[in-house]
N, CA and C atoms as a LAMMPS dump frame, in Angstrom:
ITEM: TIMESTEP
0
ITEM: NUMBER OF ATOMS
597
ITEM: BOX BOUNDS ff ff ff
-5.0000000000000000e+02 5.0000000000000000e+02
-5.0000000000000000e+02 5.0000000000000000e+02
-5.0000000000000000e+02 5.0000000000000000e+02
ITEM: ATOMS id mol type element x y z
1 1 1 N -55.431 371.843 -79.015
2 1 2 C -54.512 371.598 -77.904
3 1 3 C -53.187 371.06 -78.445
4 2 1 N -52.087 371.678 -78.067
5 2 2 C -50.76 371.225 -78.495
6 2 3 C -50.237 370.237 -77.453
7 3 1 N -50.013 368.983 -77.858
8 3 2 C -49.567 367.949 -76.918
9 3 3 C -48.054 367.992 -76.721
10 4 1 N -47.316 368.121 -77.821
11 4 2 C -45.869 368.31 -77.705
12 4 3 C -45.364 369.084 -78.912
13 5 1 N -44.168 369.647 -78.757
14 5 2 C -43.502 370.35 -79.852
15 5 3 C -42.116 369.741 -80.005
16 6 1 N -41.754 369.424 -81.24
17 6 2 C -40.43 368.879 -81.524
18 6 3 C -39.703 369.863 -82.431
19 7 1 N -38.544 370.308 -81.995
20 7 2 C -37.805 371.272 -82.79
21 7 3 C -36.44 371.545 -82.188
22 8 1 N -35.814 372.62 -82.638
23 8 2 C -34.472 372.973 -82.189
24 8 3 C -34.528 374.153 -81.221
25 9 1 N -33.631 374.143 -80.248
26 9 2 C -33.56 375.253 -79.288
27 9 3 C -32.968 376.457 -80.003
28 10 1 N -33.749 377.515 -80.119
29 10 2 C -33.271 378.73 -80.778
30 10 3 C -32.682 379.701 -79.762
31 11 1 N -33.307 379.751 -78.589
32 11 2 C -32.872 380.714 -77.563
33 11 3 C -33.302 380.222 -76.184
34 12 1 N -32.402 380.368 -75.212
35 12 2 C -32.75 380.057 -73.824
36 12 3 C -32.892 381.377 -73.072
37 13 1 N -34.076 381.619 -72.522
38 13 2 C -34.355 382.855 -71.795
39 13 3 C -34.427 382.573 -70.298
40 14 1 N -34.679 383.605 -69.523
41 14 2 C -34.69 383.46 -68.064
42 14 3 C -35.783 382.508 -67.587
43 15 1 N -36.948 382.561 -68.222
44 15 2 C -38.085 381.771 -67.746
45 15 3 C -38.539 380.694 -68.727
46 16 1 N -37.75 380.464 -69.761
47 16 2 C -38.156 379.453 -70.725
48 16 3 C -37.266 379.438 -71.953
49 17 1 N -37.751 378.777 -72.996
50 17 2 C -36.963 378.638 -74.216
51 17 3 C -37.81 379.001 -75.435
52 18 1 N -37.113 379.301 -76.519
53 18 2 C -37.778 379.468 -77.812
54 18 3 C -37.379 378.268 -78.664
55 19 1 N -38.378 377.521 -79.105
56 19 2 C -38.138 376.341 -79.933
57 19 3 C -38.503 376.658 -81.381
58 20 1 N -37.557 376.424 -82.275
59 20 2 C -37.79 376.621 -83.706
60 20 3 C -38.36 375.326 -84.273
61 21 1 N -39.636 375.38 -84.644
62 21 2 C -40.309 374.217 -85.229
63 21 3 C -40.858 374.621 -86.596
64 22 1 N -40.223 374.126 -87.652
65 22 2 C -40.637 374.473 -89.024
66 22 3 C -40.681 375.983 -89.25
67 23 1 N -39.615 376.655 -88.813
68 23 2 C -39.452 378.103 -89.008
69 23 3 C -40.454 378.955 -88.234
70 24 1 N -41.084 378.363 -87.225
71 24 2 C -41.935 379.131 -86.308
72 24 3 C -41.32 379.014 -84.917
73 25 1 N -41.159 380.154 -84.238
74 25 2 C -40.565 380.147 -82.902
75 25 3 C -41.631 380.096 -81.822
76 26 1 N -41.625 379.037 -81.028
77 26 2 C -42.589 378.876 -79.932
78 26 3 C -41.901 379.184 -78.606
79 27 1 N -42.435 380.162 -77.871
80 27 2 C -41.917 380.458 -76.53
81 27 3 C -42.588 379.496 -75.556
82 28 1 N -41.771 378.741 -74.825
83 28 2 C -42.282 377.749 -73.879
84 28 3 C -41.675 378.004 -72.509
85 29 1 N -42.527 378.241 -71.511
86 29 2 C -42.061 378.404 -70.132
87 29 3 C -41.68 377.031 -69.586
88 30 1 N -40.501 376.937 -68.976
89 30 2 C -40.024 375.645 -68.488
90 30 3 C -39.41 375.773 -67.101
91 31 1 N -39.219 374.63 -66.456
92 31 2 C -38.549 374.627 -65.153
93 31 3 C -37.054 374.857 -65.366
94 32 1 N -36.409 375.406 -64.339
95 32 2 C -34.96 375.604 -64.402
96 32 3 C -34.242 374.268 -64.575
97 33 1 N -34.787 373.225 -63.941
98 33 2 C -34.172 371.892 -64.033
99 33 3 C -34.143 371.405 -65.484
100 34 1 N -35.26 371.553 -66.193
101 34 2 C -35.313 371.111 -67.59
102 34 3 C -34.461 371.995 -68.494
103 35 1 N -34.455 373.294 -68.229
104 35 2 C -33.67 374.204 -69.065
105 35 3 C -32.18 373.889 -68.981
106 36 1 N -31.736 373.442 -67.8
107 36 2 C -30.324 373.081 -67.633
108 36 3 C -29.96 371.823 -68.424
109 37 1 N -30.975 371.003 -68.717
110 37 2 C -30.72 369.757 -69.467
111 37 3 C -30.654 369.991 -70.973
112 38 1 N -31.145 371.14 -71.417
113 38 2 C -31.121 371.434 -72.853
114 38 3 C -29.716 371.856 -73.248
115 39 1 N -29.144 371.13 -74.172
116 39 2 C -27.753 371.41 -74.514
117 39 3 C -27.569 371.984 -75.894
118 40 1 N -27.084 371.147 -76.787
119 40 2 C -26.67 371.562 -78.119
120 40 3 C -27.839 372.072 -78.966
121 41 1 N -27.665 373.244 -79.545
122 41 2 C -28.731 373.824 -80.379
123 41 3 C -28.981 373.01 -81.647
124 42 1 N -28.004 372.185 -82.04
125 42 2 C -28.167 371.399 -83.265
126 42 3 C -28.977 370.125 -83.029
127 43 1 N -29.284 369.832 -81.755
128 43 2 C -30.052 368.628 -81.44
129 43 3 C -31.544 368.948 -81.36
130 44 1 N -32.337 368.047 -81.92
131 44 2 C -33.784 368.206 -81.855
132 44 3 C -34.259 367.788 -80.471
133 45 1 N -35.202 368.549 -79.91
134 45 2 C -35.759 368.202 -78.602
135 45 3 C -37.273 368.042 -78.714
136 46 1 N -37.807 367.213 -77.833
137 46 2 C -39.253 367.001 -77.778
138 46 3 C -39.735 367.506 -76.429
139 47 1 N -40.659 368.456 -76.451
140 47 2 C -41.156 369.063 -75.216
141 47 3 C -42.663 368.847 -75.117
142 48 1 N -43.078 368.189 -74.023
143 48 2 C -44.513 367.964 -73.774
144 48 3 C -45.095 369.249 -73.194
145 49 1 N -46.235 369.669 -73.71
146 49 2 C -46.723 371.01 -73.375
147 49 3 C -48.104 371.029 -72.736
148 50 1 N -48.309 372.109 -71.978
149 50 2 C -49.631 372.448 -71.442
150 50 3 C -49.94 373.85 -71.942
151 51 1 N -51.106 374.021 -72.528
152 51 2 C -51.49 375.308 -73.115
153 51 3 C -52.466 376.025 -72.191
154 52 1 N -52.076 377.212 -71.74
155 52 2 C -52.954 378.023 -70.891
156 52 3 C -53.515 379.176 -71.723
157 53 1 N -54.827 379.208 -71.848
158 53 2 C -55.48 380.279 -72.61
159 53 3 C -55.986 381.329 -71.634
160 54 1 N -55.519 382.57 -71.813
161 54 2 C -55.932 383.671 -70.941
162 54 3 C -56.521 384.79 -71.792
163 55 1 N -57.094 385.779 -71.105
164 55 2 C -57.688 386.917 -71.825
165 55 3 C -56.642 387.68 -72.631
166 56 1 N -55.421 387.744 -72.087
167 56 2 C -54.379 388.532 -72.749
168 56 3 C -53.486 387.688 -73.66
169 57 1 N -53.859 386.435 -73.898
170 57 2 C -53.062 385.603 -74.805
171 57 3 C -52.955 384.159 -74.345
172 58 1 N -52.119 383.424 -75.044
173 58 2 C -51.919 382.001 -74.754
174 58 3 C -50.484 381.77 -74.313
175 59 1 N -50.31 380.976 -73.266
176 59 2 C -48.974 380.625 -72.786
177 59 3 C -48.779 379.123 -72.91
178 60 1 N -47.551 378.731 -73.243
179 60 2 C -47.197 377.314 -73.289
180 60 3 C -46.229 377.002 -72.157
181 61 1 N -46.501 375.924 -71.439
182 61 2 C -45.599 375.416 -70.405
183 61 3 C -45.107 374.06 -70.877
184 62 1 N -43.804 373.819 -70.748
185 62 2 C -43.267 372.59 -71.319
186 62 3 C -42.378 371.8 -70.381
187 63 1 N -42.304 370.493 -70.657
188 63 2 C -41.538 369.557 -69.826
189 63 3 C -40.882 368.514 -70.725
190 64 1 N -39.73 368.029 -70.298
191 64 2 C -39.001 367.054 -71.099
192 64 3 C -39.545 365.643 -70.945
193 65 1 N -40.41 365.42 -69.947
194 65 2 C -41.037 364.1 -69.823
195 65 3 C -42.49 364.248 -69.378
196 66 1 N -43.265 363.2 -69.666
197 66 2 C -44.706 363.237 -69.397
198 66 3 C -45.011 363.207 -67.907
199 67 1 N -44.114 362.602 -67.119
200 67 2 C -44.354 362.499 -65.676
201 67 3 C -44.445 363.886 -65.041
202 68 1 N -43.501 364.755 -65.388
203 68 2 C -43.525 366.102 -64.803
204 68 3 C -44.704 366.912 -65.336
205 69 1 N -45.075 366.684 -66.582
206 69 2 C -46.272 367.345 -67.121
207 69 3 C -47.502 366.926 -66.317
208 70 1 N -47.615 365.639 -66.007
209 70 2 C -48.755 365.152 -65.222
210 70 3 C -48.772 365.745 -63.817
211 71 1 N -47.59 365.853 -63.199
212 71 2 C -47.517 366.462 -61.867
213 71 3 C -47.886 367.938 -61.944
214 72 1 N -47.423 368.626 -62.991
215 72 2 C -47.776 370.031 -63.204
216 72 3 C -49.295 370.192 -63.262
217 73 1 N -49.967 369.309 -64.022
218 73 2 C -51.429 369.38 -64.135
219 73 3 C -52.094 369.134 -62.785
220 74 1 N -51.55 368.202 -62.009
221 74 2 C -52.094 367.958 -60.668
222 74 3 C -51.929 369.193 -59.787
223 75 1 N -50.76 369.813 -59.866
224 75 2 C -50.488 370.991 -59.035
225 75 3 C -51.451 372.129 -59.345
226 76 1 N -51.684 372.407 -60.628
227 76 2 C -52.552 373.549 -60.949
228 76 3 C -54.027 373.235 -60.696
229 77 1 N -54.322 371.962 -60.386
230 77 2 C -55.696 371.619 -59.995
231 77 3 C -55.953 371.957 -58.527
232 78 1 N -54.88 372.239 -57.79
233 78 2 C -54.995 372.583 -56.371
234 78 3 C -55.408 374.047 -56.253
235 79 1 N -56.383 374.313 -55.407
236 79 2 C -56.868 375.675 -55.199
237 79 3 C -55.727 376.59 -54.752
238 80 1 N -55.535 377.694 -55.462
239 80 2 C -54.508 378.661 -55.082
240 80 3 C -53.149 378.428 -55.721
241 81 1 N -53.019 377.363 -56.514
242 81 2 C -51.739 377.08 -57.178
243 81 3 C -51.887 377.338 -58.68
244 82 1 N -51.166 378.329 -59.162
245 82 2 C -51.193 378.643 -60.589
246 82 3 C -49.999 378.029 -61.298
247 83 1 N -49.936 378.182 -62.62
248 83 2 C -48.823 377.622 -63.389
249 83 3 C -47.445 378.1 -62.931
250 84 1 N -47.327 379.386 -62.555
251 84 2 C -46.019 379.904 -62.128
252 84 3 C -45.536 379.219 -60.86
253 85 1 N -46.454 379.023 -59.9
254 85 2 C -46.085 378.34 -58.655
255 85 3 C -45.726 376.884 -58.932
256 86 1 N -46.478 376.25 -59.828
257 86 2 C -46.204 374.849 -60.175
258 86 3 C -44.829 374.712 -60.826
259 87 1 N -44.498 375.651 -61.729
260 87 2 C -43.176 375.645 -62.371
261 87 3 C -42.087 375.86 -61.324
262 88 1 N -42.338 376.757 -60.383
263 88 2 C -41.37 377.034 -59.319
264 88 3 C -41.097 375.784 -58.485
265 89 1 N -42.163 375.055 -58.154
266 89 2 C -42.008 373.826 -57.357
267 89 3 C -41.196 372.794 -58.129
268 90 1 N -41.53 372.593 -59.406
269 90 2 C -40.834 371.578 -60.196
270 90 3 C -39.442 372.029 -60.632
271 91 1 N -39.137 373.316 -60.453
272 91 2 C -37.765 373.794 -60.654
273 91 3 C -36.908 373.461 -59.438
274 92 1 N -37.574 373.313 -58.298
275 92 2 C -36.872 373.106 -57.027
276 92 3 C -36.704 371.634 -56.689
277 93 1 N -37.734 370.832 -56.95
278 93 2 C -37.671 369.401 -56.618
279 93 3 C -37.983 368.557 -57.855
280 94 1 N -37.397 367.372 -57.902
281 94 2 C -37.668 366.452 -59.011
282 94 3 C -39.054 365.841 -58.847
283 95 1 N -39.521 365.17 -59.886
284 95 2 C -40.836 364.519 -59.832
285 95 3 C -40.898 363.516 -58.688
286 96 1 N -39.849 362.687 -58.557
287 96 2 C -39.862 361.664 -57.507
288 96 3 C -39.796 362.289 -56.118
289 97 1 N -39.012 363.364 -55.967
290 97 2 C -38.936 364.035 -54.66
291 97 3 C -40.265 364.698 -54.306
292 98 1 N -40.954 365.233 -55.313
293 98 2 C -42.25 365.854 -55.05
294 98 3 C -43.26 364.81 -54.583
295 99 1 N -43.306 363.672 -55.285
296 99 2 C -44.22 362.594 -54.884
297 99 3 C -43.928 362.185 -53.448
298 100 1 N -42.646 362.021 -53.142
299 100 2 C -42.249 361.612 -51.79
300 100 3 C -42.668 362.658 -50.762
301 101 1 N -42.501 363.937 -51.101
302 101 2 C -42.885 365.012 -50.18
303 101 3 C -44.374 364.954 -49.869
304 102 1 N -45.186 364.683 -50.88
305 102 2 C -46.639 364.603 -50.68
306 102 3 C -47 363.381 -49.846
307 103 1 N -46.441 362.234 -50.203
308 103 2 C -46.775 360.977 -49.522
309 103 3 C -46.345 361.002 -48.055
310 104 1 N -45.211 361.671 -47.77
311 104 2 C -44.673 361.681 -46.398
312 104 3 C -44.982 362.977 -45.636
313 105 1 N -45.879 363.809 -46.18
314 105 2 C -46.26 365.077 -45.52
315 105 3 C -45.074 366.012 -45.287
316 106 1 N -44.13 366.024 -46.21
317 106 2 C -42.927 366.84 -46.048
318 106 3 C -43.128 368.216 -46.692
319 107 1 N -43.826 369.098 -45.962
320 107 2 C -44.117 370.43 -46.52
321 107 3 C -42.857 371.274 -46.653
322 108 1 N -41.826 370.972 -45.838
323 108 2 C -40.581 371.754 -45.884
324 108 3 C -39.92 371.662 -47.257
325 109 1 N -40.032 370.498 -47.883
326 109 2 C -39.437 370.329 -49.212
327 109 3 C -40.161 371.201 -50.242
328 110 1 N -41.48 371.331 -50.085
329 110 2 C -42.275 372.092 -51.056
330 110 3 C -42.085 373.6 -50.87
331 111 1 N -41.954 374.059 -49.616
332 111 2 C -41.811 375.508 -49.384
333 111 3 C -40.438 376.034 -49.796
334 112 1 N -39.535 375.157 -50.18
335 112 2 C -38.244 375.613 -50.716
336 112 3 C -38.441 376.356 -52.035
337 113 1 N -39.551 376.068 -52.699
338 113 2 C -39.836 376.717 -53.988
339 113 3 C -40.175 378.189 -53.778
340 114 1 N -39.656 379.033 -54.64
341 114 2 C -39.889 380.477 -54.546
342 114 3 C -41.371 380.792 -54.709
343 115 1 N -41.914 381.589 -53.785
344 115 2 C -43.307 382.01 -53.872
345 115 3 C -44.312 381.018 -53.326
346 116 1 N -43.827 379.948 -52.708
347 116 2 C -44.725 378.933 -52.145
348 116 3 C -44.589 378.937 -50.625
349 117 1 N -45.679 379.329 -49.945
350 117 2 C -45.668 379.398 -48.49
351 117 3 C -46.166 378.123 -47.841
352 118 1 N -46.144 378.144 -46.51
353 118 2 C -46.521 376.957 -45.74
354 118 3 C -47.973 376.547 -45.989
355 119 1 N -48.881 377.526 -46.049
356 119 2 C -50.302 377.201 -46.237
357 119 3 C -50.554 376.533 -47.587
358 120 1 N -49.899 377.046 -48.631
359 120 2 C -50.055 376.45 -49.963
360 120 3 C -49.477 375.039 -49.97
361 121 1 N -48.316 374.87 -49.337
362 121 2 C -47.683 373.543 -49.283
363 121 3 C -48.596 372.545 -48.576
364 122 1 N -49.211 372.977 -47.485
365 122 2 C -50.13 372.1 -46.744
366 122 3 C -51.342 371.735 -47.596
367 123 1 N -51.842 372.72 -48.363
368 123 2 C -53.006 372.468 -49.215
369 123 3 C -52.653 371.492 -50.34
370 124 1 N -51.464 371.651 -50.9
371 124 2 C -51.005 370.736 -51.955
372 124 3 C -50.98 369.303 -51.436
373 125 1 N -50.398 369.128 -50.252
374 125 2 C -50.316 367.788 -49.657
375 125 3 C -51.709 367.243 -49.382
376 126 1 N -52.565 368.079 -48.812
377 126 2 C -53.926 367.655 -48.468
378 126 3 C -54.711 367.212 -49.709
379 127 1 N -54.614 368.01 -50.789
380 127 2 C -55.427 367.736 -51.972
381 127 3 C -54.845 366.658 -52.897
382 128 1 N -53.521 366.45 -52.829
383 128 2 C -52.908 365.49 -53.759
384 128 3 C -52.544 364.151 -53.132
385 129 1 N -52.508 364.1 -51.816
386 129 2 C -52.04 362.871 -51.163
387 129 3 C -52.857 361.654 -51.578
388 130 1 N -54.175 361.801 -51.629
389 130 2 C -55.035 360.674 -51.996
390 130 3 C -54.782 360.209 -53.428
391 131 1 N -54.391 361.134 -54.291
392 131 2 C -54.141 360.756 -55.685
393 131 3 C -52.935 359.83 -55.794
394 132 1 N -51.979 359.995 -54.893
395 132 2 C -50.79 359.15 -54.92
396 132 3 C -50.942 357.892 -54.072
397 133 1 N -51.754 357.966 -53.012
398 133 2 C -51.818 356.839 -52.075
399 133 3 C -52.997 355.91 -52.299
400 134 1 N -54.103 356.429 -52.799
401 134 2 C -55.325 355.627 -52.844
402 134 3 C -55.678 355.118 -54.235
403 135 1 N -54.657 354.865 -55.049
404 135 2 C -54.916 354.265 -56.351
405 135 3 C -55.308 352.815 -56.126
406 136 1 N -56.398 352.389 -56.761
407 136 2 C -56.912 351.03 -56.564
408 136 3 C -55.989 350.024 -57.239
409 137 1 N -55.346 349.19 -56.434
410 137 2 C -54.421 348.203 -56.967
411 137 3 C -55.064 346.829 -57.117
412 138 1 N -56.357 346.731 -56.907
413 138 2 C -56.996 345.418 -56.889
414 138 3 C -57.757 345.107 -58.161
415 139 1 N -57.924 346.108 -59.04
416 139 2 C -58.706 345.868 -60.246
417 139 3 C -57.807 345.887 -61.466
418 140 1 N -58.183 345.114 -62.478
419 140 2 C -57.404 345.099 -63.705
420 140 3 C -57.669 343.842 -64.491
421 141 1 N -56.768 343.519 -65.415
422 141 2 C -56.931 342.317 -66.214
423 141 3 C -56.581 341.106 -65.378
424 142 1 N -56.821 339.924 -65.939
425 142 2 C -56.544 338.703 -65.193
426 142 3 C -55.069 338.626 -64.827
427 143 1 N -54.175 338.992 -65.771
428 143 2 C -52.743 338.963 -65.48
429 143 3 C -52.406 339.9 -64.341
430 144 1 N -53.008 341.09 -64.368
431 144 2 C -52.707 342.083 -63.347
432 144 3 C -53.213 341.65 -61.983
433 145 1 N -54.326 340.896 -61.968
434 145 2 C -54.895 340.49 -60.692
435 145 3 C -54.005 339.492 -59.961
436 146 1 N -53.075 338.865 -60.696
437 146 2 C -52.179 337.907 -60.07
438 146 3 C -51.059 338.614 -59.312
439 147 1 N -50.941 339.92 -59.54
440 147 2 C -49.885 340.674 -58.868
441 147 3 C -50.22 340.821 -57.388
442 148 1 N -49.322 340.416 -56.557
443 148 2 C -49.546 340.592 -55.118
444 148 3 C -48.498 341.542 -54.569
445 149 1 N -48.925 342.464 -53.761
446 149 2 C -48.03 343.487 -53.227
447 149 3 C -47.99 343.36 -51.712
448 150 1 N -46.818 343.06 -51.189
449 150 2 C -46.715 342.806 -49.756
450 150 3 C -46.171 344.004 -48.986
451 151 1 N -45.26 344.716 -49.589
452 151 2 C -44.597 345.801 -48.87
453 151 3 C -45.393 347.098 -48.963
454 152 1 N -45.5 347.811 -47.855
455 152 2 C -46.204 349.098 -47.836
456 152 3 C -45.507 350.093 -48.758
457 153 1 N -44.157 350.107 -48.726
458 153 2 C -43.408 351.016 -49.594
459 153 3 C -43.646 350.699 -51.067
460 154 1 N -43.646 349.418 -51.405
461 154 2 C -43.918 349.02 -52.791
462 154 3 C -45.312 349.486 -53.207
463 155 1 N -46.262 349.283 -52.323
464 155 2 C -47.653 349.664 -52.586
465 155 3 C -47.764 351.167 -52.849
466 156 1 N -47.121 351.964 -52
467 156 2 C -47.177 353.424 -52.162
468 156 3 C -46.466 353.861 -53.438
469 157 1 N -45.329 353.218 -53.741
470 157 2 C -44.585 353.568 -54.954
471 157 3 C -45.408 353.249 -56.199
472 158 1 N -46.051 352.084 -56.205
473 158 2 C -46.876 351.694 -57.354
474 158 3 C -48.064 352.644 -57.498
475 159 1 N -48.681 353.005 -56.387
476 159 2 C -49.79 353.959 -56.419
477 159 3 C -49.364 355.3 -56.981
478 160 1 N -48.164 355.76 -56.587
479 160 2 C -47.653 357.042 -57.079
480 160 3 C -47.404 356.984 -58.582
481 161 1 N -46.832 355.887 -59.06
482 161 2 C -46.566 355.747 -60.498
483 161 3 C -47.864 355.67 -61.3
484 162 1 N -48.864 354.993 -60.739
485 162 2 C -50.16 354.909 -61.422
486 162 3 C -50.831 356.275 -61.494
487 163 1 N -50.636 357.086 -60.463
488 163 2 C -51.202 358.44 -60.474
489 163 3 C -50.571 359.288 -61.57
490 164 1 N -49.36 358.916 -61.989
491 164 2 C -48.683 359.633 -63.07
492 164 3 C -49.092 359.128 -64.448
493 165 1 N -49.978 358.126 -64.483
494 165 2 C -50.497 357.677 -65.768
495 165 3 C -50.014 356.313 -66.228
496 166 1 N -49.13 355.68 -65.45
497 166 2 C -48.678 354.34 -65.824
498 166 3 C -49.733 353.31 -65.428
499 167 1 N -49.79 352.206 -66.176
500 167 2 C -50.719 351.134 -65.811
501 167 3 C -50.178 350.413 -64.584
502 168 1 N -51.052 349.648 -63.927
503 168 2 C -50.613 348.893 -62.754
504 168 3 C -49.494 347.923 -63.128
505 169 1 N -49.625 347.314 -64.304
506 169 2 C -48.625 346.346 -64.748
507 169 3 C -47.269 347.021 -64.964
508 170 1 N -47.27 348.187 -65.64
509 170 2 C -46.021 348.927 -65.874
510 170 3 C -45.38 349.33 -64.554
511 171 1 N -46.211 349.856 -63.644
512 171 2 C -45.701 350.298 -62.34
513 171 3 C -45.129 349.124 -61.558
514 172 1 N -45.854 348.012 -61.543
515 172 2 C -45.403 346.833 -60.799
516 172 3 C -44.071 346.326 -61.349
517 173 1 N -43.967 346.224 -62.683
518 173 2 C -42.732 345.707 -63.281
519 173 3 C -41.552 346.633 -62.993
520 174 1 N -41.782 347.95 -63.05
521 174 2 C -40.702 348.901 -62.757
522 174 3 C -40.239 348.757 -61.314
523 175 1 N -41.201 348.69 -60.39
524 175 2 C -40.857 348.563 -58.966
525 175 3 C -40.146 347.241 -58.704
526 176 1 N -40.628 346.162 -59.308
527 176 2 C -40.011 344.852 -59.068
528 176 3 C -38.585 344.788 -59.616
529 177 1 N -38.306 345.575 -60.672
530 177 2 C -36.957 345.608 -61.25
531 177 3 C -35.956 346.293 -60.323
532 178 1 N -36.426 347.301 -59.585
533 178 2 C -35.493 348.13 -58.803
534 178 3 C -35.532 347.853 -57.303
535 179 1 N -36.494 347.06 -56.844
536 179 2 C -36.717 346.91 -55.406
537 179 3 C -35.485 346.396 -54.666
538 180 1 N -34.7 345.538 -55.323
539 180 2 C -33.523 344.968 -54.655
540 180 3 C -32.421 346.005 -54.457
541 181 1 N -32.459 347.091 -55.257
542 181 2 C -31.434 348.14 -55.144
543 181 3 C -31.874 349.271 -54.214
544 182 1 N -33.143 349.252 -53.802
545 182 2 C -33.711 350.384 -53.049
546 182 3 C -33.789 350.075 -51.563
547 183 1 N -33.501 351.1 -50.767
548 183 2 C -33.556 350.915 -49.313
549 183 3 C -34.667 351.742 -48.671
550 184 1 N -35.381 352.527 -49.485
551 184 2 C -36.438 353.382 -48.94
552 184 3 C -37.484 353.647 -50.017
553 185 1 N -38.618 354.219 -49.599
554 185 2 C -39.665 354.6 -50.553
555 185 3 C -39.114 355.583 -51.578
556 186 1 N -38.305 356.524 -51.114
557 186 2 C -37.714 357.523 -52.013
558 186 3 C -36.896 356.842 -53.106
559 187 1 N -36.065 355.864 -52.709
560 187 2 C -35.243 355.139 -53.688
561 187 3 C -36.109 354.388 -54.695
562 188 1 N -37.155 353.727 -54.185
563 188 2 C -38.028 352.942 -55.07
564 188 3 C -38.637 353.839 -56.145
565 189 1 N -39.176 354.995 -55.731
566 189 2 C -39.824 355.906 -56.685
567 189 3 C -38.808 356.462 -57.684
568 190 1 N -37.653 356.921 -57.181
569 190 2 C -36.64 357.509 -58.065
570 190 3 C -36.151 356.499 -59.105
571 191 1 N -35.787 355.299 -58.633
572 191 2 C -35.252 354.279 -59.536
573 191 3 C -36.315 353.778 -60.513
574 192 1 N -37.556 353.657 -60.036
575 192 2 C -38.646 353.202 -60.91
576 192 3 C -38.902 354.209 -62.028
577 193 1 N -38.917 355.503 -61.683
578 193 2 C -39.116 356.541 -62.705
579 193 3 C -37.987 356.524 -63.732
580 194 1 N -36.742 356.331 -63.252
581 194 2 C -35.607 356.25 -64.179
582 194 3 C -35.796 355.087 -65.148
583 195 1 N -36.204 353.951 -64.593
584 195 2 C -36.412 352.751 -65.408
585 195 3 C -37.52 352.985 -66.446
586 196 1 N -38.617 353.602 -66.023
587 196 2 C -39.745 353.84 -66.929
588 196 3 C -39.399 354.865 -68.006
589 197 1 N -38.622 355.875 -67.635
590 197 2 C -38.268 356.92 -68.604
591 197 3 C -37.322 356.388 -69.678
592 198 1 N -36.532 355.369 -69.318
593 198 2 C -35.639 354.762 -70.312
594 198 3 C -36.436 353.994 -71.351
595 199 1 N -37.675 353.615 -70.966
596 199 2 C -38.568 352.919 -71.885
597 199 3 C -38.254 351.444 -71.966
């Protein structure tokens, strides 16, 4: 399993990029959003990958951050959603907007993606909503147990971040850093992800 590839952008194609890694060119399917962020060919890039093995060959799907890779994996776990549809969705909406769409039952945001109809959008929300909302915030280490969450929006934002693979402590600290600047659940999630991605 290839977890990530680090190399130089050799070519940008319609549906992905070719990354030159030690004189081997890897074709990686990517979202339009990520492809637009790839700039100078002389700069090394790190792309987190998902490897799909099929009868007719192997395909690599790549993302510039682990959060979108995790959402991609969640999407393809939904019945009827393949990698192409998942890439289409993440080309249309950001990770934070997608989480918000699921949490708030906003199927209209999801159907903006090419090839994604109303029924698929409803199924995505139905199957993924619990993953973002029902993360157990009551268990953890002694330090983590001291964390108290009063706001419903904070609770949902922390649950969404934990579903993306962050620990409760990381999610709580990110949310607490940005909460004073945020006026809505959408703001909390967007700002928290920005804070976490900066490391």
